[in-house]
C-alpha positions in Angstrom: -45.4 -5.7 -80.0 -47.5 -8.3 -81.9 -49.9 -10.4 -79.7 -48.4 -13.7 -78.7 -50.0 -16.8 -80.0 -50.7 -19.3 -77.2 -51.1 -22.2 -79.6 -48.1 -24.1 -80.6 -48.0 -24.5 -84.3 -47.4 -27.9 -85.7 -46.1 -28.2 -89.2 -48.4 -29.7 -91.8 -47.4 -33.1 -92.9 -45.2 -32.9 -96.0 -46.8 -33.8 -99.2 -45.4 -36.9 -100.8 -42.8 -36.3 -103.5 -44.8 -38.3 -106.0 -48.1 -40.2 -106.2 -46.4 -43.5 -106.7 -43.2 -45.1 -107.7 -44.3 -45.3 -111.3 -45.3 -41.7 -111.4 -42.0 -40.7 -109.9 -40.1 -42.8 -112.4 -42.0 -41.3 -115.3 -41.3 -37.8 -114.2 -37.7 -38.6 -113.6 -37.4 -39.9 -117.1 -38.9 -36.7 -118.5 -36.5 -34.6 -116.4 -33.5 -36.6 -117.6 -34.6 -36.0 -121.2 -34.9 -32.3 -120.6 -31.5 -32.1 -118.9 -29.9 -34.2 -121.7 -31.3 -31.8 -124.4 -29.2 -29.0 -122.9 -31.7 -26.3 -123.9 -32.7 -25.1 -120.4 -31.7 -21.8 -118.8 -29.3 -22.2 -115.8 -32.0 -21.5 -113.2 -34.4 -24.0 -114.6 -31.6 -26.5 -115.0 -30.8 -26.3 -111.3 -34.5 -26.6 -110.3 -35.0 -29.6 -112.4 -31.8 -31.2 -111.1 -33.1 -30.7 -107.5 -36.5 -32.2 -108.4 -34.7 -35.1 -110.0 -32.7 -35.7 -106.8 -35.9 -35.7 -104.8 -37.6 -38.2 -107.2 -34.5 -40.4 -107.2 -34.5 -40.6 -103.3 -38.2 -41.3 -103.3 -37.8 -44.2 -105.8 -34.9 -45.6 -103.8 -36.9 -45.5 -100.6 -39.8 -47.3 -102.2 -37.5 -50.0 -103.7 -35.8 -50.5 -100.4 -39.2 -51.0 -98.7 -40.3 -53.5 -101.3 -36.9 -55.4 -101.0 -37.3 -55.6 -97.2 -40.8 -57.0 -97.6 -39.6 -59.6 -100.1 -37.0 -60.7 -97.5 -39.8 -61.0 -94.9 -41.8 -63.2 -97.3 -38.8 -65.3 -98.2 -38.1 -65.8 -94.5 -41.7 -67.2 -94.1 -42.8 -64.3 -91.9 -45.8 -62.6 -93.4 -47.0 -59.3 -92.0 -48.9 -56.4 -93.5 -46.8 -54.1 -95.7 -46.8 -50.4 -94.9 -45.6 -48.0 -97.6 -43.0 -45.5 -96.3 
């Protein structure tokens, strides 16, 4: 029987999907171009589609955070903005 580990393992924080909104958008545009070309093998097609879905969700979250901050500014309530 393997020795039991008395420490509880905590998962490492997940790496961000992309460095920034702009980087995610650029990569997403490249992926769309690759998918539109129709020259990818099926397994690569699926992997790129999944990556595109991750990037799209990342971009939507960033846009939503900025929209919320704009609403705060428009309401006259300034507060520090925290990126998600």
